[in-house]
C-alpha positions in Angstrom: 5.3 -17.4 11.4 5.8 -14.9 9.0 2.9 -13.1 7.8 2.7 -12.7 3.9 1.8 -9.7 2.5 -0.1 -10.0 -0.6 0.5 -7.5 -3.6 0.3 -7.0 -7.4 3.6 -7.0 -9.0 3.4 -3.3 -9.9 3.1 -2.4 -6.0 6.6 -4.7 -5.4 8.2 -2.9 -8.1 7.3 0.4 -6.7 8.7 -0.8 -3.2 11.8 -1.9 -4.4 12.2 1.2 -6.5 11.3 3.5 -3.0 14.1 1.1 -1.7 16.5 2.0 -4.0 16.3 5.4 -3.9 16.6 5.6 -0.1 19.7 3.3 -0.5 21.2 6.0 -2.7 20.6 8.7 -0.5 22.6 7.0 2.7 26.0 8.3 1.2 24.8 11.7 0.7 23.5 11.7 4.5 26.8 10.5 5.7 28.7 13.3 3.9 26.2 15.7 5.2 27.1 14.7 8.5 30.7 14.6 8.2 30.6 18.1 6.8 28.3 19.3 9.5 30.6 18.0 12.1 33.5 19.7 10.6 31.6 23.0 11.7 32.8 22.1 15.1 30.5 22.2 18.3 27.9 19.7 18.0 25.5 20.7 20.8 24.4 24.0 18.9 24.8 22.3 15.2 21.4 22.3 13.7 22.8 20.9 10.3 24.5 18.2 12.4 21.2 17.5 13.8 19.1 17.6 10.9 21.2 15.1 9.0 21.4 12.7 12.0 17.3 13.0 12.5 17.1 12.6 8.3 19.6 9.5 8.7 17.4 8.0 11.4 14.3 8.6 9.5 15.9 7.0 6.1 17.1 3.7 8.1 13.7 3.3 9.7 11.9 3.8 6.1 14.5 1.2 4.9 14.0 -1.3 7.3 10.3 -1.1 6.7 10.4 -1.3 2.8 13.1 -4.4 3.1 10.5 -6.1 5.9 7.8 -6.1 3.1 9.7 -7.0 0.3 10.9 -9.8 2.4 7.3 -11.0 3.1 5.8 -9.8 -0.6 3.7 -12.4 -1.9 3.1 -11.3 -5.6 -0.2 -12.0 -7.2 -1.1 -11.9 -10.6 -5.0 -11.5 -11.3 -5.2 -12.8 -14.4 -4.2 -16.3 -13.0 -7.2 -16.3 -10.6 -10.8 -17.0 -11.1 -13.7 -18.0 -9.5 -17.4 -16.3 -8.2 -15.8 -15.1 -5.0 -14.3 -11.7 -4.6 -10.6 -12.5 -3.6 -7.3 -10.1 -3.6 -6.6 -8.8 -6.9 -10.0 -9.1 -8.0 -11.8 -6.0 -10.0 -15.4 -5.9 -8.7 -18.2 -3.7 -10.4 -20.8 -2.6 -7.6 -24.2 -1.1 -7.6 -24.9 1.6 -5.2 -28.4 2.2 -3.8 -29.3 4.1 -6.6 -27.9 1.4 -9.3 -25.1 3.7 -10.3 -22.1 1.4 -10.7 -18.6 1.6 -9.2 -15.7 -0.3 -9.9 -13.0 -1.3 -7.2 -9.9 -3.6 -7.7 -8.8 -5.2 -4.2 -5.1 -4.5 -3.6 -2.2 -4.4 -1.2 -1.5 -1.1 1.1 1.2 -0.3 -1.2 -0.7 0.3 -4.4 -4.0 1.4 -2.9 -5.0 4.5 -4.4 -8.8 5.4 -4.1 -8.8 8.0 -6.8 -7.7 5.1 -9.3 -10.4 2.8 -7.9 -7.6 0.7 -5.8 -8.8 -0.4 -2.6 -6.7 -2.1 0.2 -7.9 -5.2 1.4 -7.9 -4.3 4.8 -10.1 -1.0 4.0 -13.7 -1.2 5.6 -15.1 -1.9 1.9 -11.9 -4.5 0.9 -12.6 -6.4 4.1 -16.5 -6.1 3.2 -16.0 -7.3 -0.3 -13.5 -10.3 0.4 -15.4 -13.7 0.0 -18.7 -12.5 -1.5 -20.0 -13.7 -4.7 -22.0 -12.3 -7.8 -25.6 -11.0 -6.9 -24.8 -10.7 -3.0 -25.3 -7.4 -0.9 -22.6 -5.9 1.2 -23.3 -3.2 4.0 -20.2 -1.3 4.8 -20.3 1.3 7.7 -18.0 4.7 6.2 -18.0 8.0 8.3 -20.9 9.1 6.5 -23.1 6.2 7.5 -24.1 2.9 6.3 -23.8 2.3 2.6 -25.0 -0.7 0.5 -23.8 -2.1 -2.4 -24.8 -5.2 -4.8 -21.8 -7.2 -6.4 -22.7 -6.9 -10.0 -19.4 -8.1 -11.7 -16.2 -9.9 -10.7 -13.4 -9.8 -13.1 -9.4 -10.8 -12.8 -7.4 -8.4 -15.0 
């Protein structure tokens, strides 16, 4: 059973763009290896070893991206509704000082805490999934326990 990876369309586009860049780098790496090989003795050839290492790194990244793309389940939050927090929802929470904080639940490819986008597998993301309006959420973070009240759930 292949596990699907939920993501927004923009996360999928980012993965495919990253993959395109890496695939374009392949021939350049092969050229660098050929050029370094022409310098003779490979045992003490730093350029050759660096190029081979980069090749291994790029191939591993390509494999990982191809895997994520093949398992992608693109979710459009605007097609969702309901009163429970699910992937793609934008949630407004009130902290213990009644200060509102806003997060969107996204996939690992598009998570960006500074933009208020948290992955569903983060401690807060896991705590929020399945919660309803008016429910309290307790999250244990490095700085201690935090309490939130679910104030608003939007699908935008």
